[in-house]
N, C-alpha and C positions, 0 to 999 in steps of 0.2 A: 504494500500500500504506500503510495506516495506520501511524503511528509510535507505538509504545508501548515503554516500557522496563520490563523485568522484571528483578528481581534474584534470582539463584540463589546460594545459599551452599553450597559443598561441605561435606558432612558427614564426608568422609574421602578417602582416596586408594588407588590400587591399588599394590601391591608385586608386581612380576612380573619374570621373567627376560626377557620380551619388551621390548626397548628401542627397536626401530626398526620402522616400518611394514612395511618390506620383509620382515622376519622374522616378521610376525604371520600366523597363519592367517586365512582369510577369515571363518570362523565358529568359534565356540568348540569345537564338536564335531569340528573338523578338525585336532586335534592341539595345542590350547592346553594349556600346562602348568598345573598348579595355581598359584594366586596367592593373595595375602593382600589382604583389604580391611582397611585400618587406619583406624579411626574417631576423630573428635575426642572429647575427654572429655565435652563438653557433650551428646552424644547417647547416652551410655552406657545410660540407662534405656530407650531405644528398641530396644536390642539384646536385651532380656530375651525369653525364650522362643524364641530362635533355637536350633535343635537340629541336630545332625549328621544328615544325610540330607534335611533340608528343601530344597525347591526354591524358588529365589528369582529374581525379576527384578531385575537391578541396572541402574539408570539412571546413566549417566556423561556427563560433558561431554568430548567428543573434542577436547581442547584443541589438538591438532596437525593437525586437519582444516582443509581450505579451506572458507570460507564463501561463496565466489562461484561455486560449481559448481551448476548446475541439471540437467545431463545427463551421463551417464557410459556407458561400455561395461561392462556387467556383468562382474564379476570381472577387469576390466582386459584382457579378451580383445578384441584388435583386430578379429577376425572377427564379433563380435556387434554387433547394431545399437545405436545410441545410444538410451539409455532415460532418461526423467526420473528424477531421484534419488528422488522420492517413491514410485516403483515398484521401488526397489532397497534394499539394505541398505548402500549406500555410506556411508562415514564423512564424506565431503565433501558438505556440504549447508548451507543457510542457518543452521539451528540444529543444530549437530552433537551431538545427544543420542544416546548409545549405549544400546541395549537388549540385555541379555545374560541368557540363562537359564542359571543355574548351580545346582550342588548344594553344600550346606554339607558340608565335610569335617572341620572342627574349629572350635571356638569357644574363644578364649583372651582373656578380658577384652575389650579394644577391638579385637582382631584376629580376623577370621573368614577361615578358609581355605576356598577354593572351587575347584571344578573348572570346566573349559570356559570360562575367561574369556580372550578374545582381546585385551583392552585392554592398552595399553602401560603400562610402569612410570611411575608418577607421575600417571596419569589421575585427575582429580577424580571422586569418587563423589557423586552428587546425592541418591539415594534407593534404598531397597530395598522390594520388595513381594513377598509370598508368591505363589507360583503356586497358583491356586485349582483344586481337584480335583473340584468339585461338592459337597463337604461344606463347611459354613460354621460 
C-alpha cells in the first residue's frame, strides 16, 4: 500500500449526550438524541445560508474507533457472518471517517443543532455538505 500523508483539520466538534460507544445507536435514525455541532470561529463564513430544516451530510473523524479492523460482524451480532468493513457502516476501519445524514434544527452563530447524529461527544467535525435533492 502506498504511503501518503494527508492532513485533516477539524472545523468543529460534536456536543452530545452520547459519551460512550456502548450507549450510541447504530444509526442516527435509531434513537440518537439531538446534538450540537460547534464550529471554530475561522469557518464562520462557511456556515452562512444554513437554515432550519436543511438536510446535511456531516463528515466526522471517529477518533475513538480502531484503525486495525478490516472485518466485522455487522451490528456486532455474533450470528452474522464476518463482513469486510468497506461493506458495512462500522466505525472501526483504517480511516475512521463518519458519514451522518442529519437535519438542521437550529442555527445559533457557531452552533448548529441537528437531529439523528449518533456521534459521541467530542467527535471532531471535518466537513458539512448539503444533501442534494435534484435541484441545484
